[in-house]
N, C-alpha and C positions, 0 to 999 in steps of 0.2 A: 490263420494260417502259419504253419510252422517256419521259424526263421533259420531253420536247419540248411547248410549248404547242400547237403547230399541225403537221399532217402534211399535205405538199403532193404532190398526184398529178399528173403530166403525161400528158395525154389526147389521142390520136390521135384526133381527133373525124372525120377524114375515111376511116379505114380500114373495112375489111369490107365485106358485099355491101351494106348500108343507109346507112352513112356516118350523116351529123348527123340523118336522122330517127329514128335509134335513140340514137346517142350523147348527143344533147343532152337530151332527156328523162331519160334514164338519170341523167346528169351533176346536173340539178337535183334528182331526188329524193334523190341521195346527198348533195348538199349539205344539203338539209332534213332528214335523218337523221343527220348527222355534223357537229354543231357546231364540232368541232375540227379540220375538213377544210378545205383549200383546193385549188384546181383551176387547173392550166395549161392552158387548152382551144387545143389547137394545130391550125390548119387555114386553109383560105382565107376571107379578111376578108368577102367577100360571103357565104359560108355561114354565117357564127357571127356575124354583127353583131346578130343578133336576142336572142342570149342576154346576159342581163343579170344579173348577181347580186354582191353585196358581197364575196363571197368567192371569186371567180373572174375570172382575167385571160386575156384572149384574146391568143394568141400567133400571129402571122401566118405561114404556110408556103404558097408560092406553088404547090407542086407536091403531087402525090398518088400514092401507089405502087398501082397497079391490082393486083387479086387474081391477074392473069395476067401479070403484069410479070416477067421473068427477073430473077434475083438481080444478075445484072452491072448491068443498067439501074439497079435500085434503089439499089444499092450505088455506082455510079460516076457515072450520069448525073443522079440526083434527087437532088442535095445538099441542096435547099430543099425535101423532101417532110414532110409532118405528122408522118411517122413517124420520120424521122431526127432533125428539130428536138426532138421530145418525149424521145427517147433522150439527145440531147445536153444538155437542161435537167437530166437525172440526172446527168449527167458534170459538169456545172457547179455541182452542189449546189443549184441551184434548185428542184428536185423530189426528194422522198423514192423515188419509183417513177413507173415508165412503164406505160401500159396502152394496147395497141391491138387492134385485131381483123382489122388488116390481113393481107398475105401472110406465112404461116409462115417459108416460107424466107428472104424478104428481112429480116423482123425479127430473125430469129436472127442473119443475117450483118452487118447494120448494127449490132445490139447488141453482137455480138463485136468489131466493127471500132472501133467508138466506144469501149466499155467496156473491152475486154481481158478475159480470163480471170485467174481468181484464182491465185494461187501454189498450185501443188499439182494445178491441174485442167489436163487435156489438151483436154477436150472439154466445152462446157456441154451441158445436157440438158433437154429439156421435161418437167416433171412436172405432172401434174393428178390428178383424183380421178374415179374410176369409181363409180357407184352400186352399192351392194350390199344385199343381203336383210336386213342386220342394221338398216337404214335410215340408214344413213352413208355414207361414201364409202371406198374403197381408193385409196390414193395409187399411181400406177403412173410409172414412168420407165425409159426414154425414150419418148416417144410422138410421135417422128418426127424428132428433128434428126440422128440418128446412125444410119445404117442398118448400117453395119459397125462393130461394136465389139469390141475386146479384152477379155480377163478382167479387166485393169486398169481400163479405162474402167468396165466394171459395176462394179467395187468402188467407184470415186469415186463413181458414181450412187447407190449404196446409202447411203455415208456422208452425201450431200448430201440423199438424201430423208429421211434420218432426222432432219436438222436441221430442214427443212421441216414434217414431221408433229408434230416437238416443240413449234415454235414456233406454227402456226396450231392445233393441237388439244390442246395443253398435255399431251401425252405425252412423257415424258422418255426411255421407253425403247421406242419403237416396234419392232414385229415386223417384220422384213423376210424376204421369201420371193424366191426365184430360180426365175423361171418356166421350165419344162421339160416334158417329155412324158411324166413320172412323178415319183414322191416321191423313189424311190430314187436314191442319190449316184451309183449305177453308168450311169444312163440319161444322154441327151444326147450332142451331139457334144463334140468336144474343148475347144471355148471355153467350154462349159457346164461340163464338167466342173471344167476348172481354176477357172472362177469360183467353182465351190461350194467349192473348197478355199480359195480367198483369203476368201471370206466366212466360213467356218468359222475360219479364223485370226483375222480380224477380231473374230468373236465371242468367242475365247478371250482376245483383249488387250481388249476392254472397248469397242471401238469401234462395235460392233453388237449388236443383239439378232438373231441368225441363227436363224430358224425353220428352214428347209432348203428343199428344193425344192417348190413347188407347181405346180399344173396350171391351165389355163384357168378352168376352173368355180371355183377358189377365189378368184379376182378377184371374182366377183359374191355370192360365200358369205360374204365379209369374213373368211376364214381369218387374214389376216395383214394389217397396217396399211399394208404397202409391198410392191409387186412390183415386181421389176427386170427388164430384158429389154432387147433391143435395139430401136431407133427403129421399124425396119420391123415387128416384131411387135406392139409396141406401138400403131403406129398403126392398126393392122389391128382390133385388140381395141377401140379407141376408137371407130372408126366403125361397128364392130357394137354398141357398148352405145348410141351415139346412135340408131342404127335401131330399136332396140326399142322405145323410148318412141314412136317414130312410129308404127312398127307397132301398139301398143296403141292409140293414138287412133284410127285407121284401122280398128281392130276394133271399138271400142266404136259408132264411126259406122254402120259397116255393120250391125251386128246389130239397131240400132234402125229399120233400113229394111227389114228383111224381114217375114215372115209374122207375125201377131196372136200367136201361139203362141210365137214365137222372141222378138218384143217384151217380151210377158209375163217371160219367163226372163232376157231381157237387164235388165230392170228390177230384179228381185231380185238379179241378178249385179254390177249395176252399182257399187254402193257398194266392193264388194271389188276389182274391176277398175279402177275408177280411182284407189282408194289405191295398186293397184300401179303403175299408170301414172305417179302422182305421184313415187312413191319412185324408179322408173327414169329419170325426167324428166333428161336430160342440162343441161337450163338451170340446175338447181340446183346443179350442181357444175362453172359454168363458170369460166374462169380459170387458166391454167396458168402456172407460174412457169419462167422460162428460169433455171436454178440454174448456179452457176460462174462468173457474171460479177461485176464489181466496181460492180455497181449492180443495183438490182430493176426487172425487166422482166416484166409479166405479159401473156400472150396470150389474148384472148378469142376464141371461135368466129367464124369469119367470118360466119356467118348469124345470130348472136345477135340476139335481140330485147330489147326494154328490160329485161324483168326478167332475162335472162342477162348483159346486159352489165353491170347493176348489181351481181350477184354477182361478177362479173371486178374491177369497182372495189373491192367489199368485201374481197375477198382480198388486193388490193394493199395497200390501208389497213391491213388486220390485220399483214400482212408487214412494212410499214414502222413500225407501233406496237409490234410485238415484236422488232424489231431482227433480222429474220431474216438480214441480210447478214452482221453481227458474228458471228451463232449459227453460221452455216455455215462462215465462216472458223473458229472456235474448233474446230467438230467436224474440219475438213480438218488444221488444226496439230496436233491430238491423234491424229490417224491418220496423220501425215506419216511416223513411221518405216515403218510396214506399208506405206504407198502408195509411199514412195521406194525401198524395198527391191524390189517388185515391178515398177517402173519399171526400175530398175537391172538386173534379170534379164531383161526384156524385150528391153532395148537389146542384151545381150549375146548373146542369143539370135539375134537379127536381124543383129548385126555380130560376129561370131565372131572376126574378124581384131583387133578392137580390145582383145580382153584377151590376146592372144598377145605 
């Protein structure tokens, strides 16, 4: 754990579907419950002027990245956006981590452009938690940053995810599962089969605690601590998880609006159903880490309410306090021989003339 006296977060107060109406009250509550935290509140002066706190500094940014802005617009034309200014504060060392509920594609592009990737990492990944039936969360990556991934990329994701879980959950040897259509090693396409081979090699070298292949239901059963997949599959699973809590909330409301007999049954079932709804509430697991960058950046869900955005702030704070960045770098350095050998093999396969 870091010996620093204060930990500073740069908050994009304008991002997301709700902007300051959610981010400001969440920030106030965060400051009240974290006496060793400071905030750099980034946004338009007129929207943030009313926010006053002795451990908060307002940083003006004239522009806002819209949720539907193309990545090119956010990256090239909105250089004074609250999102970019927050990330630049991390690069300048004025903040330990940045938090935004804004456009995911823009956040990843800006973060990668400003902060650059770590040595040994080809692509950053989005890592977040999915609720499971054990009452905790299964960490999953990638959740949407990389639609097409090579086996080498998935190996890097597994190493980074292991560092994340070891830091935020105190589990030094988290189990890693590879998402597949079956548990058997012979199943899956060629990319998944090759990834399985790499992860088994990483397990033998002590770089990972590789469990093996897992299926979709294992995410919610909590079979493993970490599930690795490409961003397309991960994002679909994430949206399905978020929809589950919404469905449960709607179900509970509808049952109380039916006949007297249904209402009576619902009254008795309500405690169990409500407990399940709370357990799978995606707000409790908000705050995905953008792993593989030379700085800490956390992504809140765009539709986050005050509770959910507060959870994202807490995760960024915990990551800074437990020195996630250096822990990821150490894991990558330890796995470098394996990672580099696989990259070399991939390059030779892609450019056979180079070896002649």
